N, C-alpha and C positions, 0 to 999 in steps of 0.2 A: 504494500500500500504506500502511496506517496508520502514521503516524510517520515516513514517508520522503518525500523530495521527488519529485514526479512528473516524469518525463522527457517532454519534448515531442519526439516522433518525427515528423519530416517525411518523407513519401513523395513523391518528385519524379516525377510521372507526369501527362502531358497526355492520356492515354487513359482511357476508362472500363472498364478491364480488370478481370476478376474477381480477378486476382492482386493488383492494387493495393488493391481494396476488402477482400480477405481479410486483407492485412497490416495495414491500418488498423484493421479490426475486432479483430484479434488484439492489437494494441497496447492498445486500450481494455479488452479483456477481461482483460489482464494488469495492469490498474490504472494505466496511464499515459495520456498525452494524445496522440492521433493528430492530425496536421495534414497535410492534403492540399495539396501545392504544385501549383497549376494556374495557367492564364492569368488566371483571374478574381481571384486574390488575391496573386499574387507580384510583388514589386517590389524594386528595388535602388537605393539612393540614396547618393551621396557627400555627406556633411553635415559641413562644417568639417573636411575631411580625413579623416573617419572613414567607414567603410562601414556602412550601415544596411540590414539585410535584413528584409523583411516577407514572410510571417510570420517571427517569430523562433523558431528551433527549436534544440534541443540536439544533434541528430544527424539525418542524412539517409540514407534508404534510396533509392538511385537506381534508378528503374524506367523511365527514358527509353528509348524504342524508336528508336534512331538509324537502324536499317535501314528503317523505315517513314516517315522524315522527308525531305522534299524538300531541306532545307538542314541537315544534321546538324551542320555546323560551328558554326552559331549556338547550337543547344542545347548542344553540347559546351562552347562558351565560357561559357554561362550557368551550367551545373552545375559547371564548373571553377572559376568565381568563387566559388560557394558552398563548394566543397570546400576552397578556400584558407583559409576561416575557420571552417568547421563540419566535424566528423568525418563522413565520407561512406563508407557501405558501397557496394561496387562503384564505385571511383573512376572518373571519366570517361575517363581515358586507358586504363585497363584495359578498360573497356567498348568503347572505340574499337578496341583491339587485338583483342578477341574478335569484334567485329562484322565486321571484315575477315578473312574466313576464311583467306586465304593468309597474312596477317601472323600470325594465331594459330598456324597450322601451323608457320611458321618458328620462332616462340618455343618451341613445344612441342618441336620437334626439337632446338633449342639446349639445352633443359633435360633432354634424354634421354628424353622421352616418345615412344613409338613412334606414328608417323603414317604414312598411305599416302604413297608417292612422289607428287610433284605438280610441274607446270611452269606458270609464269606468264611470258609474253613480251609485250612491248608491241607487237610487230609480228605481224600475222597470218601472214606468211610464215615468220617465225622460229618461231612456235608450232607450225605444221604440220611444220616440219623436225624439231623436237625430240620429236615425239610417236611416232616410229618404235619406240622400245623398249617402248611401252605395248601393242603388239599391235593387234588390230582393234577392241577395245571398251574404253571408259573412261568415267569420270564427268566431266562438263563443268559447271562452276559459275560463276555470277557471284561476284565477290569479296565482294559484300554481298548478302544475300538473307535470307528468313525464311519459316517454315512450309513449307519444301520448295520455295518459289518460286525460280526461277533455277537449277534443278538438272536436268540431263538425263543419260541414258545415251546415248552417241553411238558411231557407227561411224566409226572413224578412217580408213577408206578414203575417206570424204567430207571435203572441206575444212571447217575450222571457223574462226570469226573470233576474234580476240583480244579483241573487245568484243561485248557484247550491249546494243544501244542505247548509252547513255552509261556503262555500267558495265563495268569490266574483268572479263575472264573467265579461267579457268585450267582445266587438265586435271589430273585426279587418278586415280591407279591404282584400278581396280575390284577390290575385295577379293572374291574368289570364295567362295561359300558352297555348302552342300549343296543340290543341285537338287531334292531330294525335297519340300521344304517352301517356304513363302513366304519372301521376303527379309525379314530381321529384323535388328534391332540392339538395343542395350541403352542405356537412359538412366539415369544415376545422379545423384541429387540430393545436392549438397554444400552445407552451410551451416557456415561457419567451418572448424573442424578435424574435423568429423563428417560421415559419410555417413548420411543419414536414410532412405535406401531406394533401390530401383531397380525399373525396369519393363522388360519386353521388349516391343518394338513390332514388329508384323508388318504387312507391306504388304497392302493390300486386293487383291482379284482384279484382274488385268490391270494391276498397278502394282508398281513396285519400290521406291518411296520409302515410308518407314514413318511419316511424320509424322501425328500425330493429326488435324491440321488437314486432311489429305488423306484421312481415313477409315481410318487405320491402327488395327488392333486392339491392345489392351494387356493385359498380365497381369503379376502380381508376378514379380520376378526370381527369387525363391526361392534355390536352391542355386547359381544362376549368379553371384550376387553374392558372390564369394569374397573373401578377404583381398587377393589380388593385384589383383582388379578395383577394390576399394575404394581401395587404395593408389594405383593408376593414376589414378583419378578425383580423388583429393585432390591428387596431384602436378600434374595438368593444371590444376586450379583455381588452385593456388598459382603455377604457372608464368605464367599469364595475369595474375595479380594480383587475382583476384576474391574477394569475401567469400561469395558464394552463386552457384551456377550449376547448370545441367543439363548433364552431360557425356555426350556420345553416343559409344559405342564399338561396334566391330564385330569379329567374330572369323572368321578362316579356320580351317584345320584345326589350326593350332598356336598362333597368337598373337592377342592383342587389340591393336587399333589405335584411337586416339582420332580421331574424325571432326570433332567440333566441341565448343566449350565455350560454352554459351549463357547470357549474363548475364541474360536475361529469359525464361527457360524457363517454359512454361505449367504450371498446376497441375491442370487438368481431367483429363487422361489419367493423370497420376501418382496423383491421388486415387482415380480409378476403379479403377486397378490395385492400389493398395496399401492404400486406406482411410485414408491419412494425408495431411494437408495440410502443405506446407512453411511456410505463412504464420506460425504461431506460433514456429517456429524462427528465421525471419528477424526477426520482431518482437523476440524475446528478444536476438538478436545486436545489434540496434540499441540496445535499452535498455541492455544491459550495456556497450556501447561508450561510451555517455554517462555511465556511472557508476551507473546504476540497477540494481535487482535485481528478480527475478521468482520466483514460486513454481514450482519445477520440476514438481511434480505438476499444476499448472494448465496448464503448457505441454503436457504429455502429454495431458491431458484435451481441450484445444482442438484437437489434431491430428486428432481423430476426426470433426471437422466442417469442411467447406469453406464458411465463412460469407462469401459474396460479396454479401450485401445491401448496399444503398447506405448508407455510414456517415453518421452525423449530422454529421461534420466536413466533408462535401463543401460547397465554397463555392456560394452561390446563383449561378445562371446568368441573365444578363439576357435579356430578350426578343430583343434585337438579336443576341446571340451565337448563339441557336438558329437563326437564318436565315443564318449566315455561310458556308454551303457555297458553294463557287465555282459559277458558272453556265457551262454548256456549251450550245452551240447544237444545233439539230436536225441540222446537219452541222458537222463540225469537222475540222481537220487533225490527224492522228496519225502517230506513227512506230511502225511494227511491226517487231519484231526477233526473230530466231531465232538458230540456232547458226552460220549462215554469213554473215549480213549484216542490213541494215535497209532499209526502204522507207518513204517518206513518202506517205501517201494521204489522201483525204478519206473519213471514216467517217460513217455515219448512226446516230443515236441511236434506240433502240427499247426503251422501258421495258417493253414486253410480252414481251420475250425474256429468259429467265433467263441465257442464256449468249451471249458474244460469238462472232461467226462471221467467218471470213476466207476469201477467195477462194482456190481451189486454186492459181492461178497465182502469187499473192502469197506464199502459203505455201511454194511450191517455191523462189521467188526468195530468200527470207530464211532458208531452212533450218528451217522450223517442223517440229517432230517430235523424236523418233520418235512414232508413233501410240501414245497411252496406252491407249485403249479406243475403243469405238463408243458413240454415243448414239442413241436413237430419238426422232425429231422429228416432230411432227404440225403441219401448216401450216393456219392459218385454221380453217374449219369442216369440213375434210376429216376423214373417219373413218379414212382410211388413214395410215400413218406410214412414214418412211424412216429408214434408219440412216446416220449420218455419223461419220467418224473424228474423234477428239478429240486435239488436240495442245497442248502448252504454248507460248505466245508471250508476249512482253513488249510491252505497249502503252504508249507515251509520249504524254502529253497535257500540254503547257505545263510541262515539267520534272518532272511526276509520272510514275512508272513503275509499272505493274501487271503482275504475272505471273499469267496466267489460263489456264485450260484451255478452248480455243476449238474450236468446230465448224469443220471444213473442208467447204466446199461450192462448187459451181460458181456464181460470181456474175458471170461474164463478160457476161451479158445484162443486168446491173443497173448502175445509175449509180455505186454506191458499192461498192468491193471489200471493205469491212469494215463490219460491223454491230455496234455497241456494245450489249451486253446489260446486265442489272442487276448482273452481277458487277463492272462498272466504274462504271455510272451511279449506284450506291448512294452514291458519293462526291460526287455533283454534283446540282445542280438543272438541269433541262432546260428551256430556253426554245425552244419550237418555232418561234417567229417569227424566230429567228436562223439564218442560213445562211452558209457560207463564201463570201467574195467580196462580201458585203453589208456595209454600214456597221455597226460595233460588234458584230462577230461573234467577237471574241477572247474568251478565257476571262477572266472577272472575278475578281479576288482580293478 
């Protein structure tokens, strides 16, 4: 703004998300300087006993996705270092608390925010013993997950594991809703001490999870966003210690319950439902935290557009960086996990398949399910098609874990019980010359 010092707002994000780009563009549109903190341009130096951060910024908006990172403690340590010397919105320890769903629920309960009953036990035997009061049906979650991944509705008559792969899991009370309509919940977006809006998310056909990433429908919350709901969302955000968050709530016949407090909630569904972008509000909060000022009318104007174009401040990417995806072989060892256990098998890569497939026997052994829906599959040049059940499984490859909706099929006559589709292979380069058991077949970093 003319006559005022421009604030340098750093957005710490290693992903090319539309949310990160929208915040950066909003900072610039509000008359201040956006800085994208990425691998290409970020460094920390101890020089003559002083800490030197590059790029130098006045404030940081933390958008690190710890739930999608193989080693979140490394990123947590890095952003914690920055937060020790630069004001940081969504402080790293608060993001860690929010990312661990059970830890977040504990904190909410301690602060008097109503949450569903839940049980976490380190022992599988102990977990099954404690589930009896929950009846026959409950929600089963990995403690860390995202976009609905790592969440199942389970029959407690069947045994469940205390872990899914390498991730701790817990059981949560299923909040019953009206059976006449699709399962739905409410997401309220909070920035600072204000609620900027809410949307109702409804599960798609043959699904009970409402996540937009899973195909959930959205609409503006309207009269559902009462003063009580807004107060609950604000209390939940403050209890976790976040500066901005998407708060997910669900209601039974009488009460509202907070399900999660998401520090990196997406903008797409919210903008589709409400016509408002959270990005300018987050940009304003960061600017004002650093002592800058903004034109309030301009903030309101900018909310009417979700500007997720690539910002001019994005650091240039070297040619080498573009090819740094890890390499996976034509066959590779994977760990397949469900609600009752895990199995280590050799999987085949198939870039022509859109979806991962798992053998019926392996699916039964690990407790893959319940069946979410059926998919119609056509094989090769055949004009006929078959239907296959689709279930959620977790596939682990060299420490990385992916929750995917996989086809179940009889692969007992095939050499490999699991076929990796593009839902997993999009994260890798495939070298068809490499096979398990041959030299240099391990995943390259």
